[in-house]
N, C-alpha and C positions, 0 to 999 in steps of 0.2 A: 204424871208423865205427859199426858196430852197437853196440859197447860204449858209445860216447859218447852214443848216443841214450837210454840209460838215465837220463840226467840229466833228461829231460823228465818222468819220473814223479815228480820231486821239485819241479817248478815248479808254480805255481798253475794250476788248471784254468780259471779265468776271472779277469777283471780288472775293476776299477771303471770304467776308462775305456778307450776304443779305442786311445788313444795308447800305453798300457802294453802292450797286446797287440802292437801294431805294433813296439814296441821289442824285445820278446822274439823276434818273428818275424825282425826285422832281424838280431839277434845270431845266431840259428840259421842264417840264410842266409849271413852273413859267415863263420861257422865252416865250414859245408859247402863253400862255394865255395873258400875258402883251403885246406881240407883236400884237396879234389879236385885243385887245381892245384899242390899241393906247397908252398904258402906257409904252412908249419907254424907259424912264429913268430906270424903274424897269426891263425891258427886258434886257437892257445892263448889269445891275448888275448880273443877273442870267447867262448871256452868258459869262461874264468875269470870274465868278466862275467856270464855266465849263472849260474854257481855263486854269485856274490855276490848275484844276484837271489833265489836260494833262501835265502841267509842273511838278507837283509832281510825276506823273507816270514816266516821263522822268528821273527825278533825282533819283527815286527809282532804275531804271535800271542801272544808273551809279553806285549807291552804291552797287548793287548786283554784277555787272560785274567787276568793278574796285574799290574794297574796300580800297586798300591802297591809291589810289589817293583821294578818297572821304575823308578818315580819315585825310590826309594831309591838305585838304581844310578846315578842321575844325579849323585850327589855327586862333585865334582871337575871336572865339566864347566863351561864358561863359562856365564854367565846366558843369553847369546844361543843357544848350542847347547841348553841345557836347555829353553828355550822352544820352539825349533824341533822338538826331539824329542818333546816333550809335545803339541804342536799339529799334528804331522804328520798329513796326511790320506791318506797312502799309504806303503807300505813304501819306495818309491823316494825319499821325502823324507829318508831316513836318509843320503843321500849327503853331507849337509852336514857330517858328521863323517868323518874319514879312516877307511879301511876297517880298518886295524889296531886303531884305537881302538874302533870300533863292535863289534868281535868280543868286547869285554869283556862285553857283555850276555849272551853265551853262558854266563857263569858262573852265571846264574840258572837254567840247566837242568843244572847239575852239571859243567860244563867247568872243570877246574882250570887253574892257570897254565901247566902244561906243555902241555896240549892247546891252549889259546888261543895259546900261543907257536908251536906246530906249525902252526896254521891261519894265523897271521900270517906265517909263513915263506913260505906260498904267495902271499900278497899281495906280499911283498918280491920273490919270484921274478917275479911278473907285472910289478911296477914296473921291474925290471931289464930285462925283455924289451921294455917300452914305451919305454925311453930310447935315445937315439942314442949308444950306447956302443961301436959297432963290432963287436959280437958277435952271432952267430946262435946262440941257445941251442937252438933246435929246428930242426935242419937235415935231419932225416929223419923219416919216418913213425913209425919205431920209437921215436925220442926223444919225439915228441908222444904216442904211445900210452902211454908210461910216465907222462907228466904227466897224461893223462886218467884213468888208473887211480888215481893218487894223489888227484886231485880228487874222484873218485867215492867213494873210501874215506872221505875227510873228510866229504863230504856225507851219506853213509849213517850215519856215526858221530853227526853232529849230529842227524839224523833220529831215530835210536834214543834219544838223550838227550831229545829233545823230546816223546816219547810221553806222559808225564804231563800236559804242557800241552795237547796235543791232546785227550786224554781228558777233562780238566777242561772245556775249551771245549765239547766235544760234550755232556757232561752238563748244563752250564748251558743250552745251546741247547735240549735236550729239555725241561728243566723250565720254561724261560721261554716255550716255544712250545706248551705242552700244551693251551692253550685256543684252539681255532680261531677263536673270536669276538673274542679279544683280541690275538692275534699279528698280525704284519705282513701275512701272506698266509694266507687260509683253506685254500688248496690245499697239501697236503704237499710236493709237488714244487717248487712256487714258493718255499715257505719254506726248503727245504733249499738250493736253488740260490742264492737271493739273500742269505739271512741267515747261513747256515752257511758255504757254500763261497766265494761271492764276497766277502762282507764280511771273512772271515778269510783270504783268499788261500790256501785249502787246495789241496793237491796230491793226486794219485792216492795217494801213500803216506799222506798224512793221512787220506784217506777210508778207506783200508784199516784204519787204526787205529779209526776210528769204526765201521766195519762189524763189527769184532771186539768192540766194547763189549758187555758183558753188561747188556742193558736190564732184566733181571729184578732187578738190584740196586735198581731204582727201583720195584719192585712195590708197595710200601706208599705210594707217592706219589699224591696226588690227580691225577686225569686220566691214569692209567696206560694206558688204552686209546688215548688220543690220542698218548701217548708211543710206544707200540708201533707205532702207525700211521706215525708219522714214521720210526721205525727201519726198519720193513719197506719203506717207500718208498725210503729211502736204499739198502738192499740191492738192491732191484729196479732202481733207476735207475743205480746206480754199482757194479754187480756186478763180479766178477773179469774182467780183460781176456781176450779171446779170443786 
């Protein structure tokens, strides 16, 4: 159970709507309850859905930060799906495309076909678990723990590959928010919470990447003092976990 909780560090710190937070809380409760009572098959279903929520948030960041690349990747989708993906107002809107297909967007962060196929295998496994096929694939805690370890391995791999996207997103946030009179919120903490973290569905691991960003690479930029203030506030507000 302790290892499984690590997934929380990869999930968004905040959400655009209360219902999204309720959904994640519901999945965690379903996982923990079924794990505690030995219903490991259902615990895996909930855990996999949490992992896919991470994937959707990751793809959302790609769409927000690299919109042209995202749009190009839509070649081959139906016109209806193309419109739905481009007009999505939340990462959870990506459910309109089946999960194995939506994983193709991870190619935009360097996932090759082999990796995408590996990730899709987890989706296939989840689908097999969810069907009434007469099999109990996770009949013991040990079996579920193996599944959890594999899910976390995949999640961490995707997170590592997404680092350049997060860094680009953060740099653009700093540059676009360097004028306190022009940005959405004059207060640094409000700007970070609402514009950086909430809008981009950033996780604790995403914030760790932002905190490690070398702000002095922007030293020649206009408004560098305000940029440094934003970065310092991020470090203070979202420092290392105790």
